[in-house]
PyMOL Python script that loads the backbone (N, CA, C, O; Angstrom):
from pymol import cmd

cmd.read_pdbstr("""\
ATOM      1  N   MET A   1      -9.688  30.541  44.603  1.00  0.00           N
ATOM      2  CA  MET A   1      -8.599  31.421  44.923  1.00  0.00           C
ATOM      3  C   MET A   1      -7.378  30.562  45.283  1.00  0.00           C
ATOM      4  O   MET A   1      -7.468  29.724  46.181  1.00  0.00           O
ATOM      5  N   PRO A   2      -6.254  30.750  44.607  1.00  0.00           N
ATOM      6  CA  PRO A   2      -5.046  29.972  44.900  1.00  0.00           C
ATOM      7  C   PRO A   2      -4.514  30.264  46.301  1.00  0.00           C
ATOM      8  O   PRO A   2      -4.605  31.388  46.796  1.00  0.00           O
ATOM      9  N   ILE A   3      -3.965  29.243  46.919  1.00  0.00           N
ATOM     10  CA  ILE A   3      -3.363  29.361  48.250  1.00  0.00           C
ATOM     11  C   ILE A   3      -1.925  28.886  48.145  1.00  0.00           C
ATOM     12  O   ILE A   3      -1.665  27.842  47.546  1.00  0.00           O
ATOM     13  N   GLU A   4      -0.980  29.633  48.720  1.00  0.00           N
ATOM     14  CA  GLU A   4       0.422  29.218  48.725  1.00  0.00           C
ATOM     15  C   GLU A   4       0.647  28.189  49.817  1.00  0.00           C
ATOM     16  O   GLU A   4       0.016  28.232  50.874  1.00  0.00           O
ATOM     17  N   ALA A   5       1.557  27.264  49.545  1.00  0.00           N
ATOM     18  CA  ALA A   5       1.913  26.241  50.531  1.00  0.00           C
ATOM     19  C   ALA A   5       3.426  26.076  50.514  1.00  0.00           C
ATOM     20  O   ALA A   5       4.065  26.294  49.485  1.00  0.00           O
ATOM     21  N   LYS A   6       3.993  25.694  51.642  1.00  0.00           N
ATOM     22  CA  LYS A   6       5.438  25.511  51.769  1.00  0.00           C
ATOM     23  C   LYS A   6       5.851  24.132  51.282  1.00  0.00           C
ATOM     24  O   LYS A   6       5.161  23.141  51.521  1.00  0.00           O
ATOM     25  N   ILE A   7       6.989  24.082  50.593  1.00  0.00           N
ATOM     26  CA  ILE A   7       7.616  22.822  50.204  1.00  0.00           C
ATOM     27  C   ILE A   7       8.806  22.626  51.127  1.00  0.00           C
ATOM     28  O   ILE A   7       9.553  23.566  51.399  1.00  0.00           O
ATOM     29  N   PHE A   8       8.981  21.395  51.610  1.00  0.00           N
ATOM     30  CA  PHE A   8      10.132  21.100  52.466  1.00  0.00           C
ATOM     31  C   PHE A   8      10.677  19.734  52.114  1.00  0.00           C
ATOM     32  O   PHE A   8      10.036  18.966  51.397  1.00  0.00           O
ATOM     33  N   ARG A   9      11.852  19.434  52.613  1.00  0.00           N
ATOM     34  CA  ARG A   9      12.496  18.145  52.363  1.00  0.00           C
ATOM     35  C   ARG A   9      12.132  17.169  53.464  1.00  0.00           C
ATOM     36  O   ARG A   9      12.105  17.514  54.645  1.00  0.00           O
ATOM     37  N   ASN A  10      11.853  15.945  53.050  1.00  0.00           N
ATOM     38  CA  ASN A  10      11.608  14.842  53.975  1.00  0.00           C
ATOM     39  C   ASN A  10      12.545  13.733  53.507  1.00  0.00           C
ATOM     40  O   ASN A  10      12.165  12.893  52.691  1.00  0.00           O
ATOM     41  N   GLY A  11      13.769  13.736  54.027  1.00  0.00           N
ATOM     42  CA  GLY A  11      14.795  12.832  53.517  1.00  0.00           C
ATOM     43  C   GLY A  11      15.192  13.305  52.132  1.00  0.00           C
ATOM     44  O   GLY A  11      15.568  14.465  51.960  1.00  0.00           O
ATOM     45  N   VAL A  12      15.114  12.426  51.141  1.00  0.00           N
ATOM     46  CA  VAL A  12      15.445  12.813  49.764  1.00  0.00           C
ATOM     47  C   VAL A  12      14.207  13.270  48.993  1.00  0.00           C
ATOM     48  O   VAL A  12      14.325  13.734  47.859  1.00  0.00           O
ATOM     49  N   ASN A  13      13.031  13.146  49.590  1.00  0.00           N
ATOM     50  CA  ASN A  13      11.774  13.524  48.934  1.00  0.00           C
ATOM     51  C   ASN A  13      11.382  14.955  49.254  1.00  0.00           C
ATOM     52  O   ASN A  13      11.787  15.513  50.274  1.00  0.00           O
ATOM     53  N   GLN A  14      10.596  15.535  48.376  1.00  0.00           N
ATOM     54  CA  GLN A  14       9.974  16.817  48.665  1.00  0.00           C
ATOM     55  C   GLN A  14       8.586  16.549  49.230  1.00  0.00           C
ATOM     56  O   GLN A  14       7.932  15.573  48.862  1.00  0.00           O
ATOM     57  N   ALA A  15       8.148  17.416  50.117  1.00  0.00           N
ATOM     58  CA  ALA A  15       6.810  17.300  50.692  1.00  0.00           C
ATOM     59  C   ALA A  15       6.170  18.687  50.691  1.00  0.00           C
ATOM     60  O   ALA A  15       6.863  19.703  50.711  1.00  0.00           O
ATOM     61  N   VAL A  16       4.859  18.711  50.669  1.00  0.00           N
ATOM     62  CA  VAL A  16       4.117  19.973  50.677  1.00  0.00           C
ATOM     63  C   VAL A  16       3.251  20.001  51.922  1.00  0.00           C
ATOM     64  O   VAL A  16       2.557  19.033  52.232  1.00  0.00           O
ATOM     65  N   ARG A  17       3.298  21.115  52.629  1.00  0.00           N
ATOM     66  CA  ARG A  17       2.418  21.306  53.777  1.00  0.00           C
ATOM     67  C   ARG A  17       1.080  21.824  53.252  1.00  0.00           C
ATOM     68  O   ARG A  17       0.977  22.962  52.795  1.00  0.00           O
ATOM     69  N   ILE A  18       0.074  20.982  53.325  1.00  0.00           N
ATOM     70  CA  ILE A  18      -1.243  21.352  52.795  1.00  0.00           C
ATOM     71  C   ILE A  18      -2.023  22.082  53.888  1.00  0.00           C
ATOM     72  O   ILE A  18      -2.200  21.547  54.983  1.00  0.00           O
ATOM     73  N   PRO A  19      -2.489  23.294  53.602  1.00  0.00           N
ATOM     74  CA  PRO A  19      -3.251  24.041  54.600  1.00  0.00           C
ATOM     75  C   PRO A  19      -4.504  23.278  55.033  1.00  0.00           C
ATOM     76  O   PRO A  19      -5.084  22.523  54.253  1.00  0.00           O
ATOM     77  N   VAL A  20      -4.906  23.483  56.267  1.00  0.00           N
ATOM     78  CA  VAL A  20      -6.018  22.741  56.849  1.00  0.00           C
ATOM     79  C   VAL A  20      -7.307  22.906  56.038  1.00  0.00           C
ATOM     80  O   VAL A  20      -8.100  21.968  55.948  1.00  0.00           O
ATOM     81  N   GLU A  21      -7.523  24.073  55.454  1.00  0.00           N
ATOM     82  CA  GLU A  21      -8.762  24.273  54.690  1.00  0.00           C
ATOM     83  C   GLU A  21      -8.786  23.466  53.387  1.00  0.00           C
ATOM     84  O   GLU A  21      -9.830  23.361  52.744  1.00  0.00           O
ATOM     85  N   LEU A  22      -7.649  22.902  53.000  1.00  0.00           N
ATOM     86  CA  LEU A  22      -7.580  22.057  51.804  1.00  0.00           C
ATOM     87  C   LEU A  22      -7.247  20.609  52.144  1.00  0.00           C
ATOM     88  O   LEU A  22      -6.912  19.827  51.254  1.00  0.00           O
ATOM     89  N   SER A  23      -7.334  20.248  53.415  1.00  0.00           N
ATOM     90  CA  SER A  23      -6.913  18.908  53.832  1.00  0.00           C
ATOM     91  C   SER A  23      -7.793  17.822  53.212  1.00  0.00           C
ATOM     92  O   SER A  23      -8.968  18.039  52.916  1.00  0.00           O
ATOM     93  N   PHE A  24      -7.188  16.649  53.026  1.00  0.00           N
ATOM     94  CA  PHE A  24      -7.872  15.499  52.440  1.00  0.00           C
ATOM     95  C   PHE A  24      -8.507  14.656  53.535  1.00  0.00           C
ATOM     96  O   PHE A  24      -8.039  14.659  54.674  1.00  0.00           O
ATOM     97  N   ASP A  25      -9.569  13.936  53.197  1.00  0.00           N
ATOM     98  CA  ASP A  25     -10.218  13.034  54.152  1.00  0.00           C
ATOM     99  C   ASP A  25      -9.780  11.589  53.911  1.00  0.00           C
ATOM    100  O   ASP A  25     -10.536  10.653  54.170  1.00  0.00           O
ATOM    101  N   THR A  26      -8.558  11.416  53.416  1.00  0.00           N
ATOM    102  CA  THR A  26      -8.019  10.097  53.121  1.00  0.00           C
ATOM    103  C   THR A  26      -6.531  10.070  53.452  1.00  0.00           C
ATOM    104  O   THR A  26      -5.914  11.122  53.616  1.00  0.00           O
ATOM    105  N   ASP A  27      -5.958   8.889  53.550  1.00  0.00           N
ATOM    106  CA  ASP A  27      -4.528   8.761  53.829  1.00  0.00           C
ATOM    107  C   ASP A  27      -3.708   8.618  52.555  1.00  0.00           C
ATOM    108  O   ASP A  27      -2.481   8.702  52.603  1.00  0.00           O
ATOM    109  N   ILE A  28      -4.362   8.403  51.415  1.00  0.00           N
ATOM    110  CA  ILE A  28      -3.656   8.184  50.154  1.00  0.00           C
ATOM    111  C   ILE A  28      -4.202   9.145  49.110  1.00  0.00           C
ATOM    112  O   ILE A  28      -5.415   9.308  48.972  1.00  0.00           O
ATOM    113  N   VAL A  29      -3.283   9.786  48.367  1.00  0.00           N
ATOM    114  CA  VAL A  29      -3.685  10.654  47.266  1.00  0.00           C
ATOM    115  C   VAL A  29      -3.046  10.153  45.979  1.00  0.00           C
ATOM    116  O   VAL A  29      -2.013   9.484  46.004  1.00  0.00           O
ATOM    117  N   ILE A  30      -3.665  10.482  44.868  1.00  0.00           N
ATOM    118  CA  ILE A  30      -3.134  10.184  43.546  1.00  0.00           C
ATOM    119  C   ILE A  30      -2.429  11.448  43.068  1.00  0.00           C
ATOM    120  O   ILE A  30      -2.997  12.538  43.126  1.00  0.00           O
ATOM    121  N   ILE A  31      -1.184  11.303  42.594  1.00  0.00           N
ATOM    122  CA  ILE A  31      -0.419  12.432  42.068  1.00  0.00           C
ATOM    123  C   ILE A  31      -0.326  12.256  40.562  1.00  0.00           C
ATOM    124  O   ILE A  31       0.069  11.198  40.071  1.00  0.00           O
ATOM    125  N   GLU A  32      -0.692  13.299  39.839  1.00  0.00           N
ATOM    126  CA  GLU A  32      -0.679  13.229  38.383  1.00  0.00           C
ATOM    127  C   GLU A  32       0.007  14.475  37.832  1.00  0.00           C
ATOM    128  O   GLU A  32      -0.292  15.596  38.242  1.00  0.00           O
ATOM    129  N   ARG A  33       0.933  14.260  36.895  1.00  0.00           N
ATOM    130  CA  ARG A  33       1.578  15.397  36.243  1.00  0.00           C
ATOM    131  C   ARG A  33       0.624  15.925  35.180  1.00  0.00           C
ATOM    132  O   ARG A  33       0.134  15.167  34.343  1.00  0.00           O
ATOM    133  N   VAL A  34       0.362  17.235  35.218  1.00  0.00           N
ATOM    134  CA  VAL A  34      -0.486  17.887  34.224  1.00  0.00           C
ATOM    135  C   VAL A  34       0.357  18.932  33.490  1.00  0.00           C
ATOM    136  O   VAL A  34       1.510  19.162  33.855  1.00  0.00           O
ATOM    137  N   ALA A  35      -0.200  19.555  32.477  1.00  0.00           N
ATOM    138  CA  ALA A  35       0.556  20.458  31.606  1.00  0.00           C
ATOM    139  C   ALA A  35       1.374  21.505  32.368  1.00  0.00           C
ATOM    140  O   ALA A  35       2.545  21.721  32.058  1.00  0.00           O
ATOM    141  N   ASP A  36       0.773  22.141  33.343  1.00  0.00           N
ATOM    142  CA  ASP A  36       1.477  23.238  34.011  1.00  0.00           C
ATOM    143  C   ASP A  36       1.798  22.960  35.475  1.00  0.00           C
ATOM    144  O   ASP A  36       1.987  23.906  36.240  1.00  0.00           O
ATOM    145  N   GLY A  37       1.866  21.707  35.889  1.00  0.00           N
ATOM    146  CA  GLY A  37       2.204  21.389  37.274  1.00  0.00           C
ATOM    147  C   GLY A  37       1.833  19.974  37.641  1.00  0.00           C
ATOM    148  O   GLY A  37       1.938  19.056  36.828  1.00  0.00           O
ATOM    149  N   ILE A  38       1.396  19.808  38.881  1.00  0.00           N
ATOM    150  CA  ILE A  38       0.940  18.501  39.347  1.00  0.00           C
ATOM    151  C   ILE A  38      -0.448  18.650  39.954  1.00  0.00           C
ATOM    152  O   ILE A  38      -0.843  19.730  40.394  1.00  0.00           O
ATOM    153  N   LEU A  39      -1.169  17.546  39.965  1.00  0.00           N
ATOM    154  CA  LEU A  39      -2.527  17.523  40.499  1.00  0.00           C
ATOM    155  C   LEU A  39      -2.582  16.470  41.595  1.00  0.00           C
ATOM    156  O   LEU A  39      -2.164  15.332  41.380  1.00  0.00           O
ATOM    157  N   LEU A  40      -3.086  16.831  42.754  1.00  0.00           N
ATOM    158  CA  LEU A  40      -3.311  15.893  43.856  1.00  0.00           C
ATOM    159  C   LEU A  40      -4.804  15.673  43.982  1.00  0.00           C
ATOM    160  O   LEU A  40      -5.580  16.628  43.997  1.00  0.00           O
ATOM    161  N   ARG A  41      -5.207  14.416  44.072  1.00  0.00           N
ATOM    162  CA  ARG A  41      -6.622  14.120  44.310  1.00  0.00           C
ATOM    163  C   ARG A  41      -6.716  12.902  45.212  1.00  0.00           C
ATOM    164  O   ARG A  41      -5.841  12.037  45.171  1.00  0.00           O
ATOM    165  N   PRO A  42      -7.757  12.818  46.023  1.00  0.00           N
ATOM    166  CA  PRO A  42      -7.883  11.676  46.933  1.00  0.00           C
ATOM    167  C   PRO A  42      -8.079  10.381  46.174  1.00  0.00           C
ATOM    168  O   PRO A  42      -8.746  10.350  45.140  1.00  0.00           O
ATOM    169  N   LYS A  43      -7.497   9.315  46.689  1.00  0.00           N
ATOM    170  CA  LYS A  43      -7.714   8.000  46.095  1.00  0.00           C
ATOM    171  C   LYS A  43      -9.048   7.487  46.605  1.00  0.00           C
ATOM    172  O   LYS A  43      -9.266   7.363  47.810  1.00  0.00           O
ATOM    173  N   ARG A  44      -9.911   7.199  45.695  1.00  0.00           N
ATOM    174  CA  ARG A  44     -11.233   6.665  46.035  1.00  0.00           C
ATOM    175  C   ARG A  44     -11.273   5.196  45.681  1.00  0.00           C
ATOM    176  O   ARG A  44     -10.638   4.757  44.722  1.00  0.00           O
ATOM    177  N   SER A  45     -12.002   4.462  46.439  1.00  0.00           N
ATOM    178  CA  SER A  45     -12.190   3.047  46.137  1.00  0.00           C
ATOM    179  C   SER A  45     -13.002   2.931  44.859  1.00  0.00           C
ATOM    180  O   SER A  45     -13.986   3.647  44.671  1.00  0.00           O
ATOM    181  N   ASP A  46     -12.592   2.034  43.989  1.00  0.00           N
ATOM    182  CA  ASP A  46     -13.344   1.802  42.765  1.00  0.00           C
ATOM    183  C   ASP A  46     -14.529   0.883  43.010  1.00  0.00           C
ATOM    184  O   ASP A  46     -15.337   0.639  42.114  1.00  0.00           O
ATOM    185  N   GLY A  47     -14.622   0.381  44.220  1.00  0.00           N
ATOM    186  CA  GLY A  47     -15.751  -0.453  44.581  1.00  0.00           C
ATOM    187  C   GLY A  47     -15.765  -1.787  43.875  1.00  0.00           C
ATOM    188  O   GLY A  47     -14.721  -2.318  43.498  1.00  0.00           O
ATOM    189  N   TRP A  48     -16.944  -2.317  43.702  1.00  0.00           N
ATOM    190  CA  TRP A  48     -17.118  -3.653  43.139  1.00  0.00           C
ATOM    191  C   TRP A  48     -16.727  -3.720  41.672  1.00  0.00           C
ATOM    192  O   TRP A  48     -16.284  -4.771  41.207  1.00  0.00           O
ATOM    193  N   GLN A  49     -16.879  -2.631  40.932  1.00  0.00           N
ATOM    194  CA  GLN A  49     -16.540  -2.661  39.505  1.00  0.00           C
ATOM    195  C   GLN A  49     -15.078  -3.036  39.300  1.00  0.00           C
ATOM    196  O   GLN A  49     -14.764  -3.870  38.452  1.00  0.00           O
ATOM    197  N   ALA A  50     -14.185  -2.427  40.069  1.00  0.00           N
ATOM    198  CA  ALA A  50     -12.760  -2.741  39.937  1.00  0.00           C
ATOM    199  C   ALA A  50     -12.482  -4.165  40.403  1.00  0.00           C
ATOM    200  O   ALA A  50     -11.641  -4.858  39.830  1.00  0.00           O
ATOM    201  N   PHE A  51     -13.187  -4.596  41.437  1.00  0.00           N
ATOM    202  CA  PHE A  51     -12.994  -5.947  41.960  1.00  0.00           C
ATOM    203  C   PHE A  51     -13.304  -6.985  40.887  1.00  0.00           C
ATOM    204  O   PHE A  51     -12.505  -7.892  40.651  1.00  0.00           O
ATOM    205  N   PHE A  52     -14.467  -6.856  40.233  1.00  0.00           N
ATOM    206  CA  PHE A  52     -14.869  -7.839  39.237  1.00  0.00           C
ATOM    207  C   PHE A  52     -14.165  -7.647  37.895  1.00  0.00           C
ATOM    208  O   PHE A  52     -14.139  -8.570  37.081  1.00  0.00           O
ATOM    209  N   ALA A  53     -13.595  -6.471  37.649  1.00  0.00           N
ATOM    210  CA  ALA A  53     -12.865  -6.227  36.401  1.00  0.00           C
ATOM    211  C   ALA A  53     -11.453  -6.797  36.450  1.00  0.00           C
ATOM    212  O   ALA A  53     -10.783  -6.870  35.420  1.00  0.00           O
ATOM    213  N   ASP A  54     -10.993  -7.202  37.627  1.00  0.00           N
ATOM    214  CA  ASP A  54      -9.642  -7.750  37.778  1.00  0.00           C
ATOM    215  C   ASP A  54      -9.524  -9.051  36.993  1.00  0.00           C
ATOM    216  O   ASP A  54     -10.224 -10.016  37.301  1.00  0.00           O
ATOM    217  N   PRO A  55      -8.645  -9.101  35.972  1.00  0.00           N
ATOM    218  CA  PRO A  55      -8.537 -10.314  35.157  1.00  0.00           C
ATOM    219  C   PRO A  55      -7.964 -11.504  35.926  1.00  0.00           C
ATOM    220  O   PRO A  55      -8.104 -12.647  35.491  1.00  0.00           O
ATOM    221  N   GLU A  56      -7.329 -11.247  37.049  1.00  0.00           N
ATOM    222  CA  GLU A  56      -6.742 -12.338  37.828  1.00  0.00           C
ATOM    223  C   GLU A  56      -7.627 -12.741  39.008  1.00  0.00           C
ATOM    224  O   GLU A  56      -7.176 -13.428  39.924  1.00  0.00           O
ATOM    225  N   LEU A  57      -8.873 -12.312  38.977  1.00  0.00           N
ATOM    226  CA  LEU A  57      -9.806 -12.633  40.050  1.00  0.00           C
ATOM    227  C   LEU A  57     -10.093 -14.128  40.076  1.00  0.00           C
ATOM    228  O   LEU A  57     -10.537 -14.701  39.081  1.00  0.00           O
ATOM    229  N   THR A  58      -9.839 -14.747  41.204  1.00  0.00           N
ATOM    230  CA  THR A  58     -10.200 -16.156  41.397  1.00  0.00           C
ATOM    231  C   THR A  58     -10.911 -16.259  42.736  1.00  0.00           C
ATOM    232  O   THR A  58     -10.459 -15.716  43.744  1.00  0.00           O
ATOM    233  N   LEU A  59     -12.007 -16.951  42.725  1.00  0.00           N
ATOM    234  CA  LEU A  59     -12.777 -17.131  43.947  1.00  0.00           C
ATOM    235  C   LEU A  59     -12.436 -18.472  44.570  1.00  0.00           C
ATOM    236  O   LEU A  59     -12.140 -19.430  43.856  1.00  0.00           O
ATOM    237  N   PRO A  60     -12.474 -18.552  45.892  1.00  0.00           N
ATOM    238  CA  PRO A  60     -12.238 -19.834  46.551  1.00  0.00           C
ATOM    239  C   PRO A  60     -13.281 -20.864  46.116  1.00  0.00           C
ATOM    240  O   PRO A  60     -14.387 -20.504  45.712  1.00  0.00           O
ATOM    241  N   GLU A  61     -12.921 -22.151  46.201  1.00  0.00           N
ATOM    242  CA  GLU A  61     -13.806 -23.228  45.748  1.00  0.00           C
ATOM    243  C   GLU A  61     -15.189 -23.180  46.386  1.00  0.00           C
ATOM    244  O   GLU A  61     -16.186 -23.470  45.725  1.00  0.00           O
ATOM    245  N   GLU A  62     -15.257 -22.820  47.650  1.00  0.00           N
ATOM    246  CA  GLU A  62     -16.555 -22.833  48.329  1.00  0.00           C
ATOM    247  C   GLU A  62     -17.522 -21.792  47.754  1.00  0.00           C
ATOM    248  O   GLU A  62     -18.712 -21.837  48.064  1.00  0.00           O
ATOM    249  N   PHE A  63     -17.043 -20.858  46.927  1.00  0.00           N
ATOM    250  CA  PHE A  63     -17.913 -19.869  46.299  1.00  0.00           C
ATOM    251  C   PHE A  63     -18.381 -20.297  44.922  1.00  0.00           C
ATOM    252  O   PHE A  63     -19.278 -19.672  44.357  1.00  0.00           O
ATOM    253  N   GLU A  64     -17.804 -21.329  44.380  1.00  0.00           N
ATOM    254  CA  GLU A  64     -18.172 -21.745  43.031  1.00  0.00           C
ATOM    255  C   GLU A  64     -19.506 -22.488  43.041  1.00  0.00           C
ATOM    256  O   GLU A  64     -19.775 -23.293  43.933  1.00  0.00           O
ATOM    257  N   VAL A  65     -20.323 -22.210  42.053  1.00  0.00           N
ATOM    258  CA  VAL A  65     -21.637 -22.832  41.914  1.00  0.00           C
ATOM    259  C   VAL A  65     -21.521 -23.936  40.869  1.00  0.00           C
ATOM    260  O   VAL A  65     -20.920 -23.718  39.817  1.00  0.00           O
ATOM    261  N   PRO A  66     -22.083 -25.115  41.133  1.00  0.00           N
ATOM    262  CA  PRO A  66     -22.040 -26.181  40.123  1.00  0.00           C
ATOM    263  C   PRO A  66     -22.680 -25.702  38.823  1.00  0.00           C
ATOM    264  O   PRO A  66     -23.636 -24.927  38.844  1.00  0.00           O
ATOM    265  N   GLU A  67     -22.147 -26.167  37.693  1.00  0.00           N
ATOM    266  CA  GLU A  67     -22.642 -25.720  36.385  1.00  0.00           C
ATOM    267  C   GLU A  67     -24.092 -26.122  36.144  1.00  0.00           C
ATOM    268  O   GLU A  67     -24.898 -25.281  35.745  1.00  0.00           O
ATOM    269  N   ASP A  68     -24.445 -27.387  36.376  1.00  0.00           N
ATOM    270  CA  ASP A  68     -25.796 -27.872  36.101  1.00  0.00           C
ATOM    271  C   ASP A  68     -26.518 -28.177  37.408  1.00  0.00           C
ATOM    272  O   ASP A  68     -26.268 -29.194  38.054  1.00  0.00           O
ATOM    273  N   MET A  69     -27.396 -27.294  37.770  1.00  0.00           N
ATOM    274  CA  MET A  69     -28.192 -27.511  38.972  1.00  0.00           C
ATOM    275  C   MET A  69     -29.450 -28.267  38.553  1.00  0.00           C
ATOM    276  O   MET A  69     -30.077 -27.897  37.561  1.00  0.00           O
ATOM    277  N   PRO A  70     -29.834 -29.312  39.279  1.00  0.00           N
ATOM    278  CA  PRO A  70     -31.054 -30.041  38.924  1.00  0.00           C
ATOM    279  C   PRO A  70     -32.288 -29.159  39.136  1.00  0.00           C
ATOM    280  O   PRO A  70     -32.327 -28.338  40.052  1.00  0.00           O
ATOM    281  N   LEU A  71     -33.292 -29.342  38.276  1.00  0.00           N
ATOM    282  CA  LEU A  71     -34.532 -28.589  38.426  1.00  0.00           C
ATOM    283  C   LEU A  71     -35.249 -29.048  39.685  1.00  0.00           C
ATOM    284  O   LEU A  71     -35.216 -30.224  40.047  1.00  0.00           O
ATOM    285  N   GLN A  72     -35.882 -28.118  40.327  1.00  0.00           N
ATOM    286  CA  GLN A  72     -36.592 -28.414  41.555  1.00  0.00           C
ATOM    287  C   GLN A  72     -38.000 -28.908  41.234  1.00  0.00           C
ATOM    288  O   GLN A  72     -38.700 -28.293  40.429  1.00  0.00           O
ATOM    289  N   GLU A  73     -38.425 -30.009  41.853  1.00  0.00           N
ATOM    290  CA  GLU A  73     -39.789 -30.535  41.673  1.00  0.00           C
ATOM    291  C   GLU A  73     -40.719 -29.768  42.602  1.00  0.00           C
ATOM    292  O   GLU A  73     -40.401 -29.553  43.772  1.00  0.00           O
ATOM    293  N   ARG A  74     -41.857 -29.362  42.081  1.00  0.00           N
ATOM    294  CA  ARG A  74     -42.824 -28.643  42.929  1.00  0.00           C
ATOM    295  C   ARG A  74     -44.154 -29.305  42.871  1.00  0.00           C
ATOM    296  O   ARG A  74     -45.099 -28.850  43.515  1.00  0.00           O
TER     297      ARG A  74
END
""", "prot")
cmd.dss("prot")
cmd.show_as("cartoon", "prot")
cmd.util.cbc("prot")
cmd.orient("prot")
């Protein structure tokens, strides 16, 4: 069921008063323009997948493993 919300000015920006029953459990939302309006959704952490997918990921030297580890004698 759609719920009406008030739009107000916050400086030069527009803001929407979101009713408590629709409140987000995060401080950041993603805003996306869709065909007939805008969509607000909570920003979720992408977790480790996004971390390792970062092409500019560099680990500190102390995390690097030597390429050729000697075999262990048993």
